[in-house]
Backbone bond lengths (Angstrom), bond angles and torsions (degrees), N, CA, C in turn:
res aa  C-N    CA-C-N  psi(-1)  N-CA   C-N-CA  omega(-1)  CA-C   N-CA-C  phi
1 M - - - 1.393 - - 1.521 107.55 -
2 S 1.337 115.62 131.86 1.457 115.49 179.41 1.522 109.89 -89.97
3 A 1.301 115.92 175.28 1.500 120.23 -173.12 1.531 109.82 -76.09
4 T 1.375 119.29 -11.24 1.443 117.48 -178.68 1.542 111.87 -98.75
5 E 1.425 120.38 -11.83 1.383 121.93 177.29 1.542 110.08 -74.23
6 P 1.318 114.70 138.15 1.482 118.54 174.53 1.571 110.57 -65.37
7 V 1.361 116.47 149.94 1.474 121.23 173.58 1.541 107.00 -78.53
8 R 1.305 112.74 127.52 1.467 118.73 178.72 1.403 111.64 -80.22
9 R 1.320 120.47 -49.72 1.508 127.72 176.86 1.483 112.10 -130.51
10 D 1.198 120.37 128.59 1.425 123.90 177.99 1.564 106.56 -93.69
11 L 1.313 117.79 98.82 1.470 121.67 178.46 1.474 119.96 -83.38
12 R 1.357 115.39 4.07 1.401 118.32 -179.72 1.535 113.44 -71.30
13 P 1.280 119.28 146.36 1.502 122.59 -178.45 1.498 109.60 -57.87
14 G 1.296 122.03 150.39 1.494 119.64 176.09 1.544 106.33 154.33
15 V 1.269 116.29 -154.57 1.458 120.90 -175.03 1.497 109.36 -85.71
16 P 1.369 119.07 126.46 1.507 119.83 -179.30 1.532 112.63 -67.77
17 D 1.310 114.93 151.14 1.444 119.71 174.02 1.564 106.46 -81.54
18 V 1.324 113.98 104.29 1.488 121.86 -178.72 1.537 109.78 -70.23
19 S 1.266 120.39 -16.30 1.445 120.82 -178.97 1.535 109.96 -70.59
20 L 1.332 116.13 -19.52 1.515 119.96 -178.47 1.586 109.94 -83.32
21 F 1.276 117.60 -12.05 1.432 118.27 -178.24 1.530 112.88 -69.69
22 P 1.398 118.77 131.11 1.480 117.58 -170.06 1.605 106.61 -82.63
23 G 1.305 119.14 73.61 1.450 120.35 -178.11 1.519 118.87 -54.43
24 P 1.403 118.07 -48.61 1.354 120.30 177.92 1.557 116.18 -61.74
25 S 1.349 116.13 -37.87 1.453 120.34 176.73 1.561 110.05 -68.46
26 W 1.311 113.45 -40.30 1.461 117.21 176.92 1.559 114.46 -60.69
27 A 1.326 114.11 -43.07 1.446 120.81 179.65 1.513 113.20 -63.20
28 T 1.354 112.40 -43.60 1.476 119.67 176.33 1.522 112.68 -62.13
29 T 1.293 118.91 -42.24 1.413 122.01 179.16 1.564 112.50 -69.10
30 A 1.317 115.44 -39.40 1.521 120.90 175.97 1.541 108.00 -62.77
31 R 1.259 118.69 -46.78 1.463 122.25 179.91 1.578 110.81 -62.24
32 D 1.352 116.95 -45.39 1.493 118.63 177.95 1.526 112.75 -61.50
33 A 1.360 112.91 -40.40 1.514 119.48 -176.28 1.513 112.58 -65.61
34 T 1.368 114.54 -34.35 1.525 119.83 -179.03 1.474 117.16 -94.41
35 R 1.341 117.86 0.80 1.438 125.58 176.32 1.476 113.93 -64.77
36 H 1.277 115.92 -19.50 1.595 117.39 -174.58 1.533 110.89 -90.93
37 G 1.271 120.56 18.35 1.508 122.73 172.23 1.549 108.27 75.33
38 P 1.411 113.03 -155.66 1.416 116.77 -174.78 1.544 116.88 -58.40
39 D 1.258 115.22 -23.58 1.533 116.89 -177.37 1.579 107.70 -69.20
40 A 1.243 119.40 -19.02 1.471 120.52 178.08 1.511 110.27 -66.06
41 Y 1.297 118.26 -24.04 1.530 122.31 -174.26 1.618 109.04 -104.00
42 A 1.335 116.80 -1.30 1.458 117.24 179.99 1.524 113.11 -78.42
43 Y 1.353 115.04 153.10 1.451 117.14 -177.67 1.493 114.65 -66.76
44 G 1.352 118.90 -30.51 1.421 121.43 178.36 1.556 111.41 72.81
45 D 1.304 114.68 -165.77 1.513 122.30 -174.91 1.505 108.29 -66.77
46 P 1.369 117.60 124.28 1.441 119.01 177.04 1.498 117.45 -60.70
47 R 1.259 118.72 -16.83 1.509 124.85 175.86 1.451 114.88 -80.82
48 G 1.326 114.77 -11.74 1.545 119.65 -179.15 1.500 107.83 112.23
49 R 1.362 113.89 162.82 1.515 116.49 -179.26 1.539 110.53 -64.59
50 L 1.279 115.37 143.31 1.550 120.33 -177.54 1.567 107.69 -61.00
51 E 1.302 118.33 -41.35 1.506 120.19 178.86 1.483 112.07 -58.49
52 L 1.321 117.69 -41.59 1.471 119.22 -177.04 1.584 105.58 -71.44
53 R 1.360 119.14 -48.75 1.439 120.20 -179.29 1.495 111.65 -58.90
54 S 1.300 119.16 -35.25 1.412 121.79 178.29 1.524 113.37 -65.62
55 A 1.329 113.80 -42.33 1.486 120.16 178.73 1.500 111.02 -67.71
56 L 1.312 116.71 -34.93 1.477 121.51 -176.61 1.561 110.66 -73.47
57 T 1.326 116.26 -30.14 1.451 116.13 178.57 1.522 111.85 -92.92
58 D 1.299 117.49 -16.62 1.499 120.25 177.39 1.531 110.90 -63.24
59 C 1.326 119.03 -45.56 1.437 120.95 -175.49 1.532 115.68 -61.89
60 P 1.391 119.33 -48.99 1.483 117.44 177.34 1.556 112.24 -71.98
61 N 1.333 117.69 -21.95 1.417 120.67 174.67 1.511 108.60 -64.83
62 R 1.367 119.95 -46.35 1.392 123.76 -175.82 1.514 111.78 -76.64
63 T 1.376 118.31 -41.71 1.441 120.51 -171.30 1.503 114.51 -90.79
64 R 1.380 118.49 -24.62 1.505 119.55 -174.29 1.560 108.61 -121.24
65 G 1.323 119.44 1.45 1.448 117.72 173.80 1.527 112.35 71.60
66 V 1.419 114.44 25.98 1.447 120.06 -176.59 1.547 105.40 -88.02
67 A 1.263 119.97 150.79 1.454 125.84 -177.81 1.533 107.08 -110.14
68 G 1.335 116.65 63.93 1.440 124.34 -177.71 1.564 111.41 -94.94
69 A 1.165 120.88 155.83 1.500 124.23 178.72 1.451 109.36 -133.78
70 P 1.334 118.65 149.78 1.488 123.51 178.66 1.442 113.39 -53.92
71 G 1.294 119.37 -30.11 1.525 125.76 179.61 1.485 111.66 -69.43
72 Q 1.354 115.33 -22.44 1.533 121.11 175.12 1.496 114.66 -89.97
73 T 1.299 117.01 -0.53 1.438 122.81 -173.07 1.472 114.00 -107.52
74 L 1.386 117.62 128.42 1.476 117.81 176.18 1.571 106.58 -112.40
75 V 1.347 114.21 141.01 1.485 119.44 173.61 1.495 105.58 -112.51
76 T 1.343 115.47 120.32 1.475 117.89 178.34 1.526 109.93 -116.86
77 G 1.338 114.38 158.08 1.440 119.60 -176.07 1.582 114.42 -88.03
78 W 1.301 114.34 2.42 1.490 117.25 -168.73 1.519 106.20 -157.09
79 F 1.331 115.72 135.76 1.464 120.88 176.36 1.487 114.03 -55.55
80 G 1.351 117.08 -38.97 1.487 122.18 -179.36 1.494 111.77 -60.25
81 T 1.315 117.68 -39.15 1.409 122.80 175.53 1.548 110.72 -61.13
82 S 1.274 112.69 -49.93 1.517 115.90 179.88 1.598 111.12 -59.47
83 R 1.239 114.87 -44.02 1.402 119.05 177.78 1.574 114.85 -64.60
84 T 1.254 115.94 -33.72 1.373 118.34 172.89 1.530 119.25 -70.78
85 L 1.430 111.39 -36.55 1.443 117.55 -179.41 1.607 111.82 -75.86
86 T 1.298 116.50 -30.47 1.478 120.64 -174.60 1.484 111.27 -59.27
87 P 1.290 122.36 -56.17 1.498 118.15 177.45 1.471 115.29 -52.71
88 V 1.316 117.10 -39.25 1.524 118.36 179.41 1.479 113.45 -59.84
89 R 1.362 116.77 -41.65 1.414 120.36 177.75 1.520 113.91 -68.10
90 T 1.386 114.13 -38.01 1.426 121.97 -179.42 1.520 108.85 -66.70
91 R 1.323 113.21 -47.54 1.554 115.38 -175.81 1.540 110.72 -65.38
92 A 1.395 115.90 -27.93 1.469 117.77 -176.22 1.579 106.53 -70.21
93 R 1.254 120.00 -22.79 1.485 122.42 -179.15 1.490 116.30 -96.46
94 V 1.319 120.15 -13.44 1.415 124.41 -172.46 1.581 105.40 -92.11
95 P 1.281 116.00 130.84 1.506 120.82 176.94 1.558 110.15 -56.00
96 A 1.316 117.85 148.25 1.486 121.36 -174.92 1.515 108.26 -62.57
97 R 1.345 123.08 -36.65 1.448 119.67 -175.74 1.522 110.74 -67.74
98 V 1.272 116.50 -30.12 1.501 118.43 179.45 1.499 108.60 -76.89
99 A 1.383 119.09 -41.56 1.435 121.03 -178.50 1.530 115.07 -64.05
100 R 1.363 115.01 -26.76 1.428 118.72 -179.79 1.501 113.39 -83.33
101 R 1.330 118.63 -16.57 1.488 120.52 179.50 1.471 111.84 -64.44
102 A 1.369 116.03 135.91 1.491 117.81 178.84 1.429 111.88 -102.29
């Protein structure tokens, strides 16, 4: 970038430009999400919303020929949770003699 080009994004740490926050879109989304009454605040299915799990399994099923199902998919909110759950699911499928081999 030359000295005459305007800066497109200032990525230096400091005070954020609050004028860039999409306030009207945020308000509309919050209003839509809470329109469904008390269920909007419920925890729901611990595996994740069915619509999301369906969408996440649909893509590899179409593009990779995988036979996955939403019931086999977990959506977690944190990488550490996923990492913790994966060995448990794997160990449950591995025969005991293979799991004990060092």
